[in-house]
Structures are given as structure tokens and as C-alpha cells.
N, C-alpha and C positions, 0 to 999 in steps of 0.2 A: 377467612379462607386466603391461601397463598395465591396471589395473581399469577397468571401465565407470564413467561418470559421467553425471549429468543436467546438470551444469554446462557450458554452452557454452563458457566461458572455459578450461575444463580440457580441452576436447576437442582433439585434433590436427586438421589440415586433412582428412586422409582420414577421420577419425571423423565429422566434420561431413557431408562428402559422402555417406558410408554412411548416416548418421542421416536426412537429408532425402529419402532415396529411399522411406522407409516411415513417417516421422513428420514432420508439417509444422507442428506448434504449437510456439511459443516463448513463454514467459513473461519479461517484463521487469519485475522488482521495482522499483517506483518509490517512493522514500522522501523523505528529507529530512536535513539537517544542522541540528538545532535542539535547544534545550534541553528537557530532560524532567524538570524540577523539579531539587532538589538531590541527587537520588539516582540518576537514570536517565542512561544514556549518550546522547550526541548522535545516535548512529546508530540509536536505537530504531526509528525508522520505516523503516529499511533492513532491519535485522535480522529483524524480525518477518515481512514480506512475503517476504523471501528464504528463510526457514525454511518458511513456508507453501507457496511454489512448490516448494521441495525435496521437500517430503513429498507434494505433489499430483501432481508430474510423472510419476511412474511410472504411476499410474492413468489419466492423460490422454495418455500417449505424447508428453510434451512435454519440450523442453529448456528450461533456465532461463539467460537470458542474464545477463551482468554487470549488476548493478543500476545504476539511476541515483540517485546519492547526493545530488546537489544539485538542488533544486527550488524550489517556492514557499512559503517559510516567512516571508513578510513580516508575517503577524500577530504574530510573535515578535520583531519589531524592538524594540530597547531592552534585550533580554537580551544578555549577552556571547556566549553559546554559540549563535550562529545565523549561517548563511551562506545567502543566497537568490539565485536568479536573477531577472532581469527576465522578465516575462511572455512577451515576444517571443523572448528567448533560450531559455527552457524550451520553448516551442512548437516553435522551429526545431530544437532538440535532438531533440525526441521524433519529429518528422516525418523527420529524417534517419536516426535509428535505425531507425524502421519500414521505411523505403525500403531501408536496408542489409540488414536481416534478410530482407526480401522478396527481395532480390537473391541471398541465400544459398540460396533455395529454400523458405523458410517462408511458408505461406499463412494462418497464424492467429497474429497478433501481439497479445499482451495486455499492457496496462500496469495497474498498479494502484497513499496518502497522501491523506488527505481534503482537504487544501487544494489538491491537484493536480487534483481531479476534473473540474472544467469545463474547464481548460486542456487536460487530456489528451483529452477528447472533441473539443475544437476542433482540436487537432493532428491526431488521426487523421482527422477529416473533411477537413482541408486536405490531408493526405497522400494521400488516397483516389485522386484522379485520377492520381497517379504510381506507384501500385501495380499489379502484375499484375491481370488480370481476376479471377483465382481467390483473390486475397489479400484478407484483412480485417484491419484493425488497430481495436482497440477497447479502452476501459479497463473494468476492474471493480475494485471494492474487495473485499478478502477477506472482509469482513463482510456483503456485500450479501445473501447468500442466507440469513443466519441467521434462523430463525423468531423472531418478536417476543419470545416468552418467553425464548429463549436470548439474544438480543441485550440485553434489559434486565438480565440478570444480570451483563453485563460493561460495558456503556456505556449511559448515560442521564444525564438531568439529575441524578438522585439518586446514581448510581454514579460520575459524572465521565466525561470523554472525553479527558483528556490527562494523561500520566504517572501514570494511575490504577492501581488494583490490577491490572486486566486486562493493561495494557501491561507494567507492571513485572514481573508474574508471568511473562509471556511471555519476557522477557529473562532472568529467573531460570532459566527451564527451558532457554534456549539457551546462555547462559553466565552463571552466577551471580557470576563474577568482575567482571562489568561493572556491578553494582548495588550502591550503597552503602546497605544497608538500615538502617545506624545513622542515616542522615539522611532516611529515608523519612518523609513528612509528609502531613498531610491539610489541604486547602484547597478551598473551593468559591467561585466567584466570586458576588458579592452581586447576583445577578439579581433584577429586580423580578418580581412575579407576572405570569404570562403568561395573557392572555385569548384569544390566538390561537395557531396552530400555532407552536411554539417553533422548529422547524426554519427557518421563513422568517426569524424574528427573528435567529437565529444567523447565517444567511447574510448578511443585511444589516449586521450588526454586525461579525462576524469576517472575512468574505471582503472587505469593501469598505474596510477601514481597516487600513493597516499600523500595527503596534503594538498591536492590539486585545487580544491575549492578555496582552501587557505591562500594559495598562490594567487588565484584568479580574482579574489575579492577582498577588500579591506574589512568590510563590516560583516560579511557573510550573507548579505542580501544579493539576489540576482533578480532584479525587477524593481517596480515602484509600489512599494507597500503602502504608500500615502494614499493611494486610490482605493484602499480596502473599506468595504462596507458588509454589514451583516446581510444586506439584500443580495449583493453579488454572491456571498457565501451560500445563501440558500439556492440561488441558481446553479452554482457550481456543484453543490451536493446533489441536486435534483438530476443534473446531467451526468454525474458520476453514478448514480443509481441506475439510471436508464442504460448507461453503457455497461455496467456490470451484468445486468440482467440480460441485455442483448448478446453479450459475448458469451455468457453461460448457456443460453439457448442454442447458440451456434455450435458451441463445444459438444453439447449433448447430441445434436444432429450429426455431427462429425464422427462421433463414437458409434452411433447407430449405423451410419452408412458404411463404416469400415471396422467391423469387429475383429477381435483377435482371431488368428488362424493357426 
């Protein structure tokens, strides 16, 4: 007998028909094909959200759609290991996927890679008029709901935010054969002192300039990947699952409190 699965791509057509009768949420892990230092696989940003979605799906009553592998990795232009879509291509792709999943019967469609965040929101807004009245498509990042003290343990100016210990550890936990720990390194961009909100400065520099990560780092690492362990990866994944579930609970309550009029 075929075992049950949360992965939409592993379901048969009758299984999907049965699933959407009682469960209407689908998560679309959205990542990138881009370099992750000398030690991490190009699919790091797909592997992590896919695993977070797999773990979170049973508690949410959700299916996990096949991930979107190619996306907006233009800040990494200059490195060999990067493939990225044009903005309009990516937005059109997300819109069409959302509409297709809604046609299947899903009413909650979630997308989640940092460089993709704004474009995902715009794509979901653009698709809204073509979705059924009871369907919602929106983006979240798996770290959005982490308390500040948890978030700073894994990602910050000091801890790094790309190919760092947290990301590398998560991949070590998912599949250690994909990480070359012999080449794990530490590098931090030579940021000037910030006298304003660093997030706004990062947005202006990294989001607006193709090749900005290539300018800022020699190796592509931002952090200290040498500290990576599978144990840290498990903690990071657990925190990411809790974050995802908490954010989605709050989003549902938001929709309930303010329905369309």
C-alpha cells in the first residue's frame, strides 16, 4: 500500500482530490540556485525551506508543493555558481503557480529566500484578482516569527546571514554529504559603522545592485561556517518550524478579524 505523504508531487491525482476536501493549505518552498561559499551546496536555500515545510505541514494540515528552485539571485552575479531569473519572469512564475494551485482547490498558498521577499509579495498581489474569492496567496519567510533573542543566535550582523553557521548547520542536519566542512570558512563583509537602521542600508545596497554580494565578499560566505554542527542545524530547523506555525496562526487570525468588504 502506498504510504501517505505531505509532498504534493508525490501524491496521485485521487490523493490530491481527497486531500483538498479537508485540507486547503499548500506551502510552496521558494529558494534559489546560488553559491553558498566554498563549502555549501547551491540549493541551500531550497533544501532548508523544503525541510521546514515538511516538518510543519502535519501540524498545519498542509501539503508541500514542489519547490521553486530558480529565483532572484542577482546579488550573487559574478560568482560561477548562480542562476537567476529576471524579475518579471519570477513574478509571472509565482502568479501562475498560485493560480494553478488555487484551481486544484487550495485556498491558502504560501511562498517563502530573502532576496525573493518583495517580488513574492508583489506577485501574490498581482494574482489576487484571478484567485477564487476564498483563496489567499501570500509570502512568509521561515524565520519571520523567531523571537529576537532566537534570531540573533542564528543570523545578524555579527553571526552573518549567508552560508553562515546556521544555514550550513541546517544542511548538515538535512544531508551531511552535501557540505564540505574541510572548506568551511569565516568571512565578514567590511561594512562601515552604521548610525541608522542596518536593515534599510542592506536593502539599498544588496537588493538594488546585481553583484552586490560578490562585491562584499571574496568567498561568498558571510559568517563563520566553521562553527557549524548538525546539532545546531536541528535547533535552527526546530526554531524555524515553530516560527512558521506561529506566523501562519497569526495570519489566519488577521484574515478572520478583517474579512474583505
